[in-house]
N, C-alpha and C positions, 0 to 999 in steps of 0.2 A: 726422267724428270717429269713431274706432273705439269700438264699444260695449264695455262691461265684459266681455262674453263673447267678444270677439275673440281668436282664437288665431292669432298671427303665424305660428307653425310650420305650422299647418294650411293657410294660404293662400299667402303669399309670404314665405319665411324671409329673403330678401335685400331686402325692402322696408322702407324707413324710414317708420314710421307716426307722424304728428304731428297735433295739432289745428291749426286755422287760426291760433290765437293763437301756438302754438309756431313755426309756419312764419314768421309775421311777425316774431317775436323773433329769428330767425336773421339777419334783415336790418337789425338795429340798426346804425347808422353807414353805411348805404347809402342812395342815392337810389333808391327803388322807382319804376321807370318804368312797369311794368305788373304787375298782380296779378290773375290770372284763376282762378276756381274752375270746374272742369269737373265736372258731376254726371252720373252714369250709374247705371242700375239693371240688374240682371241676376240670373243664377243662378250661385252659387258651385259649385265642383267637387263639393261634398257635396250639391248639390241645393237648398240653402236660398236664399231670395231675399236679395239683398244690394245695398246702395247704396254706390257709390264716390264719393269727393270727391278729385279730383286737382287740385293747385295748380300753375299755371305762373307763374313769377316771372322778370321781367327787371329786374335791378338793377345799379347802377354804384357803385363805391366811388371817391371822389375820391382822387387821389394827393396825397401831402404836397407842398405848394407849388403845387398846381394853381390855375390862374386860374379 
C-alpha cells in the first residue's frame, strides 16, 4: 500500500496505485482463479529505500447463461 507521503508524479505517473483491498474490490462479480502478491524492495530514483507490492490477478467473469 502506498504511504501517505507517496508522490505518484515523482515515481510512475502512469501507474495505477491501489491498496490490496481496492484491487480485490475491482474483481467483484468475477471468479478469482489466482491472486498473488509480489513484494520487492529497492531504491527509488531519488535514492530512498522503497517497498513495492505488485498484484497479479487471474479472474474470469461468467457469461450470461453460461453453464
